[in-house]
C-alpha positions in Angstrom: 0.0 0.0 0.0 1.9 3.0 -1.3 -0.5 5.8 -0.1 -2.1 4.9 3.3 -4.5 7.1 5.2 -3.6 5.5 8.6 -0.2 4.6 9.9 0.3 2.4 13.0 3.9 2.6 14.2 5.5 -0.3 16.2 8.9 1.1 17.4 9.9 -2.0 19.4 11.6 -5.1 18.0 10.8 -7.4 20.9 7.3 -9.0 21.0 5.0 -7.2 23.3 1.3 -6.7 23.9 1.3 -3.6 21.7 3.1 -5.5 18.9 0.5 -8.3 19.1 -2.3 -5.8 19.0 -1.0 -4.2 15.8 -0.4 -7.6 14.3 -4.0 -8.7 15.0 -5.8 -5.5 14.0 -4.0 -4.0 11.0 -4.6 -6.9 8.5 -8.3 -6.9 9.5 -8.6 -3.1 9.3 -6.8 -3.0 5.9 -9.9 -4.6 4.4 -11.9 -1.5 5.2 -9.4 1.4 5.3 -6.0 2.2 3.8 -3.8 1.4 6.8 -0.2 0.2 7.2 2.1 -0.5 10.1 5.7 0.7 10.3 8.6 -0.4 12.4 10.3 -3.8 13.2 9.1 -7.1 14.7 5.8 -7.5 12.8 4.6 -10.6 10.9 5.2 -10.7 7.2 1.4 -10.6 6.5 1.0 -7.2 8.2 0.6 -4.4 5.6 3.8 -2.5 6.1 6.0 0.5 5.1 9.4 1.2 6.4 10.1 4.3 8.4 12.0 5.8 5.5 9.0 5.1 3.2 6.7 6.8 5.7 9.0 9.8 5.8 8.8 9.9 1.9 5.0 10.0 1.8 3.4 13.1 0.3 3.4 15.9 2.8 0.0 17.4 1.9 -2.1 14.2 2.2 -4.0 14.1 5.5 -3.2 10.9 7.5 -3.8 9.5 11.0 -0.7 8.5 13.0 -1.9 5.9 15.6 0.7 5.8 18.4 0.6 3.3 21.3 3.9 4.2 23.1 5.6 7.4 24.1 8.3 7.0 21.5 5.6 6.7 18.8 3.9 9.9 20.0 7.2 11.7 19.9 8.0 10.5 16.4 4.5 11.6 15.3 5.2 15.1 16.6 8.5 15.1 14.8 6.9 14.1 11.5 4.2 16.8 11.9 6.2 19.7 13.3 9.7 19.2 11.7 8.9 17.4 8.5 5.6 19.2 8.1 3.5 16.1 7.5 -0.2 16.6 7.5 -1.0 14.2 10.4 -3.7 13.8 12.9 -2.1 12.3 16.0 -4.0 9.5 17.9 -2.8 7.8 21.0 -4.1 4.6 22.6 -3.5 4.4 26.4 -3.5 1.1 28.3 -1.8 2.3 31.4 -3.5 2.2 34.8 -1.3 4.4 36.8 -0.6 8.1 37.1 1.2 9.4 34.0 4.6 11.1 34.3 4.8 14.8 33.4 6.5 13.9 30.1 3.8 11.5 29.1 1.0 14.0 30.0 2.7 16.5 27.8 2.9 14.1 24.9 -0.8 13.2 25.4 -1.8 16.8 25.4 -0.4 17.2 21.9 -2.6 14.4 20.5 -5.7 15.2 18.4 -7.6 12.3 20.0 -7.0 9.6 22.6 -8.3 6.0 23.0 -8.4 4.2 26.3 -8.5 0.4 26.4 -10.8 0.4 29.4 -12.9 2.7 31.6 -10.3 2.2 34.4 -7.6 3.3 32.0 -9.6 6.4 31.0 -9.9 7.4 34.6 -6.1 8.0 34.7 -6.2 10.5 31.7 -6.6 14.2 32.1 -8.7 14.5 28.9 -11.7 12.8 27.3 -11.0 9.5 25.5 -12.9 7.0 23.4 -13.0 3.8 25.4 -12.5 0.8 23.0 -12.0 -2.6 24.6 -9.7 -5.1 23.0 -11.2 -8.1 21.2 -10.1 -11.5 19.9 -10.7 -13.6 16.8 -13.6 -15.9 17.9 -12.9 -18.2 14.9 -9.8 -19.4 16.8 -11.4 -19.9 20.2 -14.4 -22.1 20.7 -15.8 -24.8 23.0 -14.7 -28.4 22.5 -17.3 -31.1 21.9 -15.3 -33.7 23.9 -13.2 -32.4 26.8 -12.3 -35.8 28.0 -10.8 -36.9 24.6 -8.9 -33.7 24.4 -7.4 -34.2 27.8 -6.4 -37.7 26.8 -4.7 -36.3 23.7 -2.7 -33.8 25.8 -1.9 -36.4 28.5 -3.9 -34.5 31.1 -5.8 -35.9 34.1 -9.6 -36.1 34.3 -11.4 -34.6 37.3 -11.5 -30.8 37.9 -8.9 -28.9 36.0 -7.9 -25.2 36.6 -5.4 -23.3 34.6 -3.3 -20.1 34.8 -1.6 -19.1 31.5 0.8 -16.4 30.6 4.2 -15.1 31.6 5.5 -16.5 34.8 6.5 -13.8 37.2 5.4 -12.0 40.4 3.5 -9.3 38.6 1.4 -11.9 36.9 0.5 -13.5 40.2 1.7 -17.0 39.3 2.6 -17.6 42.9 -0.9 -16.6 44.1 -2.3 -19.2 41.7 0.1 -21.9 43.1 -0.8 -21.0 46.7 -4.5 -21.1 45.9 -4.1 -24.5 44.2 -2.3 -25.9 47.2 -5.2 -24.9 49.3 -7.8 -26.3 46.9 -5.9 -29.6 46.5 -6.1 -29.9 50.3 -9.9 -29.5 50.1 -10.7 -31.7 47.1 -9.0 -34.9 45.8 -10.3 -34.3 42.3 -8.7 -30.9 41.7 -5.6 -30.4 39.4 -4.0 -27.2 38.2 -1.9 -26.2 35.2 0.7 -23.4 35.2 1.7 -22.7 31.6 3.9 -20.0 30.2 7.4 -18.6 29.8 9.7 -17.5 32.5 12.5 -15.3 31.2 16.0 -15.7 32.5 15.3 -13.0 35.1 12.4 -15.0 36.5 13.8 -18.5 36.4 14.5 -18.3 40.2 10.9 -17.4 40.8 9.7 -20.4 38.8 12.1 -22.7 40.5 10.8 -21.5 43.9 7.2 -22.3 42.9 8.2 -25.8 41.7 10.0 -26.4 44.9 6.9 -25.3 47.0 4.7 -27.7 45.0 7.2 -30.5 45.5 7.4 -29.7 49.3 3.7 -30.2 49.5 3.9 -33.5 47.5 1.7 -32.1 44.7 3.9 -32.6 41.7 1.3 -34.8 40.1 -1.6 -32.4 40.7 -0.1 -28.9 40.0 1.6 -29.2 36.6 4.1 -26.8 35.1 3.9 -26.8 31.3 6.1 -25.1 28.7 4.7 -22.3 26.6 2.8 -23.5 23.5 2.4 -21.8 20.2 -0.5 -19.5 19.4 -2.3 -22.1 17.3 -2.1 -24.6 20.1 -3.4 -22.4 23.0 -7.1 -22.8 22.3 -6.9 -26.5 23.2 -5.4 -25.7 26.5 -8.3 -23.5 27.4 -10.8 -26.0 26.1 -9.6 -28.7 28.6 -10.2 -26.5 31.6 -13.2 -26.3 34.0 -12.1 -22.9 35.3 -9.5 -20.4 34.3 -7.7 -18.2 36.9 -6.2 -14.8 36.1 -4.3 -13.9 39.3 -2.4 -10.8 38.2 -1.3 -8.1 40.6 -1.1 -5.6 37.8 -2.3 -5.7 34.2 -2.6 -3.2 31.4 -5.6 -5.0 29.8 -5.3 -8.8 29.8 -6.6 -11.0 27.0 -6.4 -14.4 28.7 -9.8 -14.2 30.5 -11.4 -13.3 27.2 -9.7 -16.3 25.4 -10.8 -18.7 28.1 -14.4 -17.4 28.1 -14.5 -17.7 24.4 -13.8 -21.4 24.9 -16.8 -21.5 27.3 -14.6 -21.6 30.4 -15.7 -19.3 33.3 -13.1 -17.2 35.1 -11.9 -16.2 38.5 -9.8 -13.0 38.1 -8.3 -10.3 40.2 -9.7 -6.8 40.0 -6.9 -5.3 37.9 -6.6 -4.2 34.2 -9.8 -4.5 32.4 -10.9 -7.6 34.3 -13.8 -5.9 36.0 -15.1 -5.0 32.5 -14.5 -8.5 31.1 -15.8 -10.6 34.1 -18.6 -8.1 34.3 -21.0 -10.2 36.5 -21.2 -13.4 38.5 -22.9 -15.3 35.7 -19.5 -15.6 33.9 -17.0 -15.7 36.8 -15.8 -14.0 40.0 -13.5 -11.0 40.8 -11.3 -10.9 43.9 -8.7 -8.4 45.2 -5.1 -8.9 43.8 -2.5 -10.6 45.9 -4.9 -12.7 48.0 -4.5 -16.4 47.3 -7.1 -17.4 49.8 -9.6 -15.2 48.0 -8.8 -16.9 44.8 -9.2 -20.3 46.4 -12.5 -19.4 48.0 -13.9 -18.0 44.8 -12.8 -21.0 42.8 -14.2 -23.4 45.4 -17.5 -21.6 45.3 -17.8 -21.9 41.6 -16.8 -25.6 41.6 -19.4 -26.6 44.2 -22.1 -27.0 41.5 -21.1 -28.5 38.2 -24.4 -27.6 36.6 -23.9 -23.9 37.5 -20.3 -24.1 36.4 -21.4 -25.3 32.9 -24.1 -22.6 32.8 -21.3 -20.0 33.6 -19.3 -21.4 30.7 -22.2 -20.9 28.2 -22.8 -17.4 29.6 -19.1 -16.6 29.3 -19.0 -17.5 25.6 -22.2 -15.4 24.9 -20.7 -12.5 26.8 -17.5 -12.6 24.7 -19.5 -12.9 21.4 -21.5 -9.8 22.3 -18.7 -7.6 23.6 -15.2 -8.8 22.7 -15.1 -9.7 19.0 -12.0 -8.3 17.3 -14.2 -7.0 14.5 -15.9 -4.8 17.0 -12.6 -3.3 18.2 -11.3 -2.9 14.6 -14.4 -1.0 13.5 -14.5 1.2 16.5 -11.0 2.3 15.7 -11.8 2.8 12.1 -14.7 5.1 13.2 -12.2 7.2 15.1 -9.8 7.3 12.1 -12.6 8.5 9.8 -13.7 11.1 12.3 -10.1 12.5 12.4 -9.7 12.3 8.6 -13.0 14.2 8.1 -12.2 16.8 10.7 -9.9 19.0 8.6 
């Protein structure tokens, strides 16, 4: 695409939540609007121009520069004020903390702001469009035979709980392990899965959790699994009876949506957008962060009645279908782009 109307910069080579968001959205949005990404680290199928190509675009043509990081806001300002590009500057904020003075200054220079949740919007000093993230529901669905899938993945029958994502203190992996130790002491049929990647910095944290499980003699009931590829992850949700999102802090958090799309109800901490995802007791429970006993109690409460648990799974899927389709997110952003492009 040689003459885009929207540019989504990704100025970070390492995979991150922002990079994944751009990779999910831009190919879908490109079906409806002339949009490209720019910067490193994106999949080959993402419509893309290099930074040099962006700098060479016609100066007079009005375009939207959709930044998601401080560096990208700064580059957008440089393109507009120094290179005199005709840009409308848009920023998406996912942060749920007070912004620094520098970030506030950058945001004040934007023509429009999007917040990824109502909670995120509350940390901004200006109005924002709240647009929740979504997922591709074609990739996440309920299995017809949970028992057969567990057998395929060499997993035990009984009640299975999972906690997926990066393994570190911020993500609350230790809180999940502590909650599972308590639940295993209450019920003989409960098993748990910890699955994800621990970077070199967090290997000691992971080893400590594995030792704690071993000290309790629960190696066969609390399982530590290696990270799987994106195409494999839906199966690992589908085998669960309950998903646990124990984060202490989160910008948004897609894992509860992915689990719910597979008809798995959720127990989550009240961080990130989780209060807007697990919006009522029909689909799951919310507890304060950093409280393993609260996680265990909420999980135990949901597991008491298998019929109610199944109903919660059905409700969870319906909730995601209504509110968290990626097509909904993509179109909401396109509406913002068109508003900016028409407001000359």
